[in-house]
N, C-alpha and C positions, 0 to 999 in steps of 0.2 A: 792428437796426433802423438801425443806423449806414450799412452797407452800403447796407441800402435808400435812404437818404439820397442816398451816394454814385454808387448807379449812377442816380439821378433826377438828379442834377445832371451825371454826364455826356450822358445822354440830352438834356435842356435845353440843354447847350452846345452840341452836335452839330446840333441841332434850330436855334440860332440862328447856327451858323457855316456849316452847310451844307460844303462841301470846303476850308473854311480850312486846316484841316491839313495836306493835300496839297500846299498853297500852302507853308505854312510849314517842310515838309519837304523841298522843292524848293526853296526860297529857301536853306534851312540847308546844304544838300549844294552848292549853287552858292558860298555863301561858303567852306565847306570845299574845294572845288578852287580857287578865286580865294586862298585862304591859301598852300595848297600852293604853289603858283605864285611869288608872292611870296618862300618861305620858299625855293626853287631858284636864283631871282635875286641872294636876299643870299647863299645858301651862293657860290654862283657867284662873285662878287665876292670874298667871305672867303679861296677859297681863290686867286686871283691875289694874297694880300695877301704871302706868304713871298717869291714870286719876284720883287716888284717891289719888297722891301723888301732883297733880297740884290743887286738887283742897284743901287739908287742907292748900297749899303754898297762898292759894289767904284769907287765914283766921289768920295764924299762921307761916308765913314767917320764924319767928324769930326761930323755932321749927328746928334748920341746923343740930345739932344731929340727929335727928329721921330718918327729911327727906332723909338724906345723908345715914342714916344706912340701910333703904328701898332700895333706887334708888340700892345702893349698891351690897348689899343681892339680889336682884331681877338679876345684872348685874353676879353676879357669879353662878346663877341658869341655867341663857342661856350659860355661857361657856360651860355648859355639855352637851355632845352629847348623848343623853337617848336611844337610839336605842336598838331593842333586844340583840347587842352584848353585851350591859353592862351587861347583867343577868349572862355573864361566864365570868364575871374581878368583884371579889369581893370589891377591893379595888376600883375602879371604883364605882360601887355600894356604895361602904361606904360613897364615896363623894358627891355622887348626893343625898343620905339620910340626909348628915350634910346641904349640900346648901340647902335644901328646909325646915330642920327644922329652921335654921337660918331664910331666909326668912317669916315661921310663926313667930318667936319670934319678929320680926321684925315690922312685920304690927300687931300683939298685941299693943307693947307698941305703934303704929300711932295712935290705935285707943283710946287706954286710955289717949292718950294726948286731943285728940278730947274733951277730957269731960270738960277740964277747957277751952272751947269757945263754948257757948251758941251759937251765930250766924252760927258757923260752923255747927252744929249738926240740927241746925235749915233747914239747907240747905238744898233743894231738892235732888239737885243732889247729894252729900254726901249721904244723905239718901238712894236716889237707890243703890249707891255702895257699901253701908255698906249691906243692902240687898242682893244683888249678892255675895260678899263676902262673907256671912256668908251661902248662899244656896252653893257658891262651896266649899267651908270648907266639907260642909255635903256630895257632890258627892265625894271629895276626899278619905271622913273616907270610905266610899261604896265601891268606887275603890281598896282603899289598903287592905280592908278586902277581897274582892274574890282574891285579889290580893296573899295574905298573903294564906288565903287558898289550893286557886292552885299549891303554891308551898310548901306548906306541903304534899299534896298528891303526887307531882311530887315526890320530895326528900327521901319517905319513900318509893316508887317504887325501886328507881334509886338504893336504901341503901340496900333493901331488897332479899334474899336469895329465888329463883334462877333468879329472872329478874335483881340483879344487876350483871349478870354476861353478860347478853347481853347488861347493858348500859355502863360496862368497854369495852365488845368488839366492838361499837359502839361511843365511846367517850362522852359518856353522861355524866355531871358531876353534881353533887348536885347545885343548885342555889341560889344566896343567898337572904335573907328575910328581912323586917324589923323587928327592934328589940319593942320589949314589950315599952320599955322607950321609945326610938323616936315614938313608935305609940301614944301613950299617948298624947305625945306634941305636936302633927300635928293633930292627929285627931278631937280632941275639939277645936270645931269653936270658932272664938275670941267675946268674950262676947259684944254684937252690942244692944245698950240699943236708943231706940226711946224715945227721951225725948219730952218733948212739947215746945210749941213758947219760944224765951227767953223771959223773964223778960221786961216790959217797960224799956226805957232807962228814967231817972228821967227828970222832966222839967226843963230850968233852970227858974230863978228867974225874975218873971217881973221888 
């Protein structure tokens, strides 16, 4: 009897929702694909951190606090498994978001410190890393925006009648999204200023 009732419920759901199951499936796959791109771009940024830290350390080794903050923030990011399953766990998603925000903030402070070291700013390797970081931050912003739009569409579908009946029947739930405040903090690339060559050192008296 229980199976009979379950079968009738499923038939009723399908009669009310039409092809909404396929819509949910398609949107779910789009969200996963967008998430993969977000993760790829964040990983791209994380991969730049060791070289950036080592380059700064070569000119400003005594800036230990800032260098340590960046290194520790990268470690926290790396400790989070950003798999598609994370999208079904709002708390895990929030931890991921917070860790990435901390890394963004520490990288901004690191670049601000570099302004105090003309020789570091003039280093070709550092300038290249800055350019790569700026480009990556822009890619992160684009990937995040696509994910945000994808999740918004998906969440509207799983909340709206009658497709919400299909979502409930098959266990589809709303997915977490980036918050507006966090979006503003991460999406804005660190300010990269390419200064000219450092001023010439004063000559010692003859």
